[in-house]
C-alpha positions as CSV (number, residue, x, y, z in Angstrom):
1,M,0.0,0.0,0.0
2,T,1.3,3.4,-0.9
3,L,1.5,5.9,2.0
4,K,-0.1,9.2,1.3
5,V,2.0,11.9,2.9
6,G,2.2,15.7,3.3
7,V,4.9,18.3,4.1
8,V,4.3,21.3,6.3
9,G,6.8,24.1,5.8
10,I,8.2,24.0,2.3
11,G,11.5,25.9,2.7
12,N,14.9,24.4,2.0
13,I,14.5,21.5,4.4
14,G,10.9,20.8,3.7
15,T,11.8,20.6,0.0
16,I,14.3,17.9,0.8
17,H,11.6,15.9,2.6
18,A,9.3,16.4,-0.4
19,N,11.9,15.2,-2.8
20,V,12.5,12.0,-0.8
21,Y,8.8,11.3,-0.6
22,T,8.4,11.8,-4.3
23,E,11.2,9.5,-5.2
24,H,10.4,6.7,-2.6
25,A,8.4,3.8,-4.0
26,K,6.2,3.5,-0.9
27,T,5.0,7.1,-0.6
28,E,2.9,9.5,-2.6
29,L,3.2,13.2,-1.8
30,V,-0.4,14.5,-1.8
31,A,-0.1,17.8,0.0
32,V,2.2,20.7,0.8
33,C,1.5,23.4,3.3
34,D,3.1,26.7,4.0
35,I,1.9,30.0,5.4
36,V,3.6,31.7,2.4
37,K,1.1,31.2,-0.4
38,E,3.7,31.5,-3.1
39,K,5.9,28.8,-1.6
40,A,3.0,26.4,-1.3
41,D,1.7,27.0,-4.8
42,A,5.1,26.6,-6.4
43,A,5.7,23.3,-4.5
44,A,2.3,22.0,-5.4
45,A,2.9,22.8,-9.1
46,K,6.3,21.1,-8.9
47,Y,5.2,17.9,-7.2
48,G,1.7,17.7,-8.7
49,C,-0.1,17.8,-5.4
50,K,-2.5,20.1,-3.5
51,A,-1.4,23.3,-1.8
52,F,-2.6,24.5,1.6
53,Y,-1.8,27.6,3.6
54,S,-2.4,26.3,7.1
55,V,-2.5,23.0,8.8
56,R,-6.1,23.6,9.9
57,E,-7.1,24.2,6.3
58,M,-5.4,21.1,5.2
59,L,-7.1,19.0,7.9
60,E,-10.5,20.5,7.2
61,S,-10.2,19.8,3.5
62,G,-10.8,16.1,4.2
63,I,-7.6,15.0,2.4
64,H,-6.3,11.6,3.6
65,L,-2.8,11.6,5.1
66,D,-1.0,8.6,6.4
67,A,1.8,10.7,7.8
68,C,3.3,14.2,7.5
69,S,6.7,15.9,7.8
70,M,6.7,19.0,9.8
71,A,9.6,21.3,8.6
72,T,8.7,24.8,9.8
73,K,11.4,27.0,11.3
74,G,10.9,29.9,13.7
75,E,13.1,31.3,16.5
76,E,16.2,29.1,17.1
77,N,14.9,26.9,14.2
78,G,12.3,25.3,16.5
79,G,10.0,28.2,17.6
80,E,7.3,27.2,15.0
81,H,7.3,23.5,15.6
82,Y,4.8,23.2,18.4
83,V,1.5,24.3,17.0
84,P,1.6,22.4,13.7
85,T,2.9,19.3,15.3
86,M,0.1,19.3,17.9
87,E,-2.5,20.0,15.2
88,L,-1.3,17.0,13.2
89,L,-1.1,14.7,16.2
90,A,-4.5,15.7,17.4
91,A,-5.8,14.7,14.0
92,N,-4.2,11.2,14.5
93,I,-1.5,11.8,11.8
94,P,2.0,10.4,12.5
95,V,4.6,13.2,12.4
96,L,8.2,13.3,11.4
97,G,9.4,16.7,12.7
98,E,12.5,18.7,12.1
99,K,15.1,19.3,14.8
100,P,15.0,20.7,17.4
101,I,11.8,19.1,18.7
102,S,11.1,22.6,20.0
103,N,13.2,25.4,21.4
104,R,11.1,25.1,24.6
105,I,11.2,22.0,26.8
106,D,7.6,22.4,28.0
107,E,6.4,22.3,24.4
108,G,8.5,19.3,23.6
109,E,7.0,17.5,26.6
110,R,3.5,18.2,25.5
111,M,4.2,17.0,21.9
112,V,5.7,13.7,23.2
113,A,2.8,13.3,25.7
114,L,0.2,13.7,23.1
115,A,1.9,11.2,20.7
116,K,2.1,8.7,23.6
117,E,-1.5,9.3,24.6
118,K,-2.7,8.6,21.0
119,Q,-0.1,5.9,20.5
120,L,1.0,7.6,17.3
121,P,4.5,7.4,15.7
122,F,6.3,10.7,16.3
123,A,9.9,11.1,15.3
124,V,12.4,13.9,14.7
125,N,14.9,14.2,11.8
126,L,18.0,13.3,13.8
127,N,19.7,12.2,10.6
128,H,23.3,11.9,11.8
129,R,22.6,8.6,13.5
130,F,21.0,7.0,10.4
131,T,24.1,6.8,8.2
132,P,25.6,3.3,7.3
133,A,28.8,4.3,9.2
134,A,26.9,5.3,12.3
135,L,24.9,2.0,12.2
136,R,28.1,0.0,11.8
137,A,29.7,1.8,14.8
138,K,26.6,1.2,16.9
139,E,26.8,-2.5,16.1
140,W,30.4,-2.5,17.4
141,V,29.2,-0.9,20.7
142,E,26.4,-3.3,21.1
143,E,28.4,-6.4,20.3
144,G,31.0,-5.4,22.9
145,R,33.8,-4.8,20.5
146,L,34.8,-1.6,22.3
147,G,34.4,-3.3,25.7
148,Q,33.3,-1.1,28.6
149,L,32.6,2.4,27.4
150,H,35.0,4.9,28.9
151,M,34.5,8.2,27.1
152,I,33.2,10.0,24.0
153,N,34.7,13.1,22.4
154,M,32.3,14.9,20.0
155,K,33.0,17.9,17.7
156,M,30.5,19.6,15.6
157,W,31.1,23.0,14.1
158,I,30.0,25.0,11.1
159,N,30.2,28.5,9.8
160,N,26.9,30.1,10.6
161,P,27.0,33.9,10.9
162,V,23.3,34.3,11.9
163,E,22.8,36.4,15.0
164,T,19.4,35.8,16.7
165,S,18.9,34.6,20.2
166,P,21.8,34.2,22.7
167,W,21.3,30.4,22.6
168,F,20.8,30.0,18.8
169,H,24.0,28.0,18.4
170,L,23.1,25.5,21.2
171,R,19.4,25.0,20.5
172,A,19.6,24.9,16.7
173,L,22.8,22.9,16.0
174,H,23.4,20.6,18.9
175,P,20.2,18.5,19.0
176,H,22.3,16.5,16.4
177,S,25.4,16.4,18.6
178,F,23.7,15.3,21.7
179,D,21.5,12.7,19.9
180,V,24.7,11.1,18.5
181,I,26.3,11.2,21.9
182,R,23.2,9.5,23.5
183,Y,23.0,7.0,20.6
184,F,26.4,5.7,21.4
185,C,26.8,6.2,25.1
186,G,23.3,6.3,26.6
187,D,21.5,8.7,29.0
188,V,23.4,11.7,30.5
189,K,23.5,12.1,34.2
190,R,25.3,15.4,34.8
191,V,26.3,18.4,32.6
192,A,28.9,21.2,33.0
193,A,29.4,23.9,30.3
194,F,31.6,26.8,29.3
195,M,30.8,29.2,26.4
196,M,32.2,32.2,24.7
197,K,31.2,34.7,22.0
198,G,33.3,34.6,18.9
199,E,35.0,37.7,17.5
200,G,32.3,40.3,16.7
201,R,29.6,38.0,18.0
202,K,26.5,38.9,20.1
203,I,25.5,35.3,20.7
204,W,27.3,32.4,22.5
205,S,28.7,30.9,19.3
206,N,31.3,28.5,20.9
207,A,30.7,25.9,23.6
208,Q,32.5,23.3,25.6
209,V,30.1,20.9,27.3
210,M,31.3,18.1,29.7
211,L,29.2,15.1,30.4
212,E,28.8,12.2,32.8
213,F,26.7,9.3,31.8
214,E,24.4,7.1,33.8
215,N,26.6,4.1,32.9
216,G,29.7,5.9,34.4
217,A,31.3,7.0,31.1
218,I,32.4,10.5,30.6
219,G,32.6,12.8,27.6
220,N,32.6,16.2,26.0
221,L,31.2,18.2,23.1
222,V,33.1,21.0,21.4
223,G,30.7,23.1,19.3
224,S,31.0,26.2,17.2
225,Y,29.3,28.5,14.7
226,D,32.6,30.1,13.9
227,A,34.3,27.4,11.9
228,G,35.5,27.4,8.3
229,A,34.5,25.0,5.7
230,S,37.9,23.3,5.8
231,Y,37.4,22.3,9.4
232,G,35.1,19.5,8.7
233,L,31.6,19.3,10.0
234,E,31.8,16.6,12.7
235,R,34.0,14.1,14.4
236,C,32.9,11.5,17.0
237,E,35.4,9.4,18.9
238,V,34.1,6.7,21.3
239,V,36.7,5.0,23.6
240,G,36.3,1.7,25.5
241,S,38.3,-0.8,27.4
242,K,39.0,-2.9,24.2
243,G,39.3,-0.2,21.6
244,R,37.9,2.9,20.1
245,F,36.3,4.2,16.9
246,V,36.5,7.5,15.1
247,L,33.6,8.6,12.8
248,D,34.2,11.6,10.6
249,D,31.5,13.9,9.2
250,A,28.6,11.5,9.9
251,C,29.3,9.2,7.1
252,E,32.6,9.7,5.3
253,L,35.1,7.7,7.2
254,L,34.9,5.2,10.1
255,T,37.9,3.6,11.7
256,Y,38.3,1.1,14.5
257,Y,41.4,1.1,16.6
258,P,42.0,-1.9,18.9
259,R,43.6,-1.2,22.2
260,H,46.2,-3.9,22.1
261,S,47.1,-4.0,18.4
262,I,48.3,-1.6,15.7
263,A,46.0,-3.2,13.1
264,T,43.2,-0.8,12.3
265,E,39.9,-1.3,10.3
266,S,38.7,1.5,8.1
267,Y,35.7,2.1,5.9
268,S,35.2,5.0,3.5
269,Y,31.7,6.0,2.3
270,L,29.9,2.9,3.6
271,G,26.7,2.2,1.6
272,G,27.8,4.6,-1.0
273,M,27.0,7.6,1.2
274,R,29.4,10.4,0.4
275,N,28.3,13.5,2.3
276,F,26.0,15.0,4.9
277,N,23.3,16.0,2.4
278,E,22.7,12.4,1.6
279,T,21.8,11.6,5.2
280,F,18.3,13.0,4.8
281,K,17.3,10.3,2.4
282,S,18.5,7.5,4.7
283,R,16.7,9.0,7.7
284,I,13.4,9.7,6.0
285,S,13.5,6.4,4.2
286,D,13.8,4.7,7.6
287,W,10.7,6.6,8.8
288,I,8.8,5.4,5.7
289,E,9.9,1.8,6.1
290,Q,8.9,1.8,9.8
291,L,5.4,3.2,9.0
292,D,5.0,0.7,6.1
293,A,5.9,-2.1,8.5
294,K,3.5,-0.7,11.1
295,V,6.2,-0.6,13.8
296,P,4.7,0.2,17.2
297,Y,4.7,3.9,18.1
298,D,7.0,3.3,21.0
299,Q,9.6,1.6,18.8
300,I,10.1,4.4,16.3
301,N,13.8,5.2,15.6
302,G,14.9,8.7,16.4
303,S,11.6,9.3,18.3
304,G,10.3,12.6,19.7
305,E,11.1,11.3,23.1
306,E,14.8,10.8,22.2
307,A,14.8,14.3,20.6
308,L,13.4,15.7,23.9
309,K,16.2,14.0,25.9
310,A,18.8,15.6,23.6
311,Q,17.1,19.0,24.0
312,S,17.1,18.5,27.8
313,I,20.9,18.2,27.7
314,I,21.1,21.5,25.9
315,E,19.0,23.3,28.5
316,A,21.1,21.7,31.2
317,A,24.2,23.1,29.5
318,I,22.7,26.6,29.4
319,R,21.7,26.4,33.1
320,S,25.2,25.2,33.9
321,F,26.9,28.1,32.2
322,E,24.4,30.7,33.6
323,T,24.9,29.4,37.2
324,S,28.6,28.3,37.0
325,S,27.5,24.9,38.4
326,I,27.2,21.2,37.5
327,V,23.6,20.4,36.5
328,E,21.9,17.0,37.1
329,L,19.3,15.8,34.7
């Protein structure tokens, strides 16, 4: 059965969602929705589907939707996520939202609670964990190849000159970072953070966040909006008692280093994935396949609940910096 899907918010990221749905054999894009009429009309003409200018209008039209992507933006890239997500969930439509789940924890909690109450699939586009390289690294962790986990070192930095809220860097970029960190090392117990404003900056554009995990491991994140293109997007190093792995730029290079040997094991471009832009297809395709297989709502990969946990680490880091203290989650 072909799943009939829609996309709410048809900007750059929403267009990526729409392209994946159009190309996937198991989905038909039947609706696009944007408060900017010209955007919705242009997308509808491009994809051969119906245009709507509000979620309410789309729902009241009677159009059938098996699922919907929610790719609005707003303050800190999450300020406009709450209302459309709640409208879709209230109408019993499974939702794949964009990150962050919201720039407010209370809104994220209500979104997760409503999805749970209605037993609906609700996920967030935490696409860094859906690459073939990340999946291979996760297998190594689960099969004990690293041994007892000792630490994780995470770096994520890009060049983003946008100046909005003081916490734009933390809330907009690092849902990805902390989701990857949790994916490999589990729940975080305590957080301590330091931040600085880059040259000429008004926002806290650089951050160092230290972590203690429930399982006893430790780790850190170095994040920045002041990096050049040549710096690379991302590096994740997970260290255990038997070995460690290094994953570069989400998908490009994965290497395992055994603790007691000089023989390494390296993979480049696993699954033919070459760069970060290709991760959207793998993540959205996983969502489609899980919906098609009717996976239970509480077994959805990259769920809203997991996105909320990542966002809670961000808020703990902000509180830590503001209060010069270690914050317990």
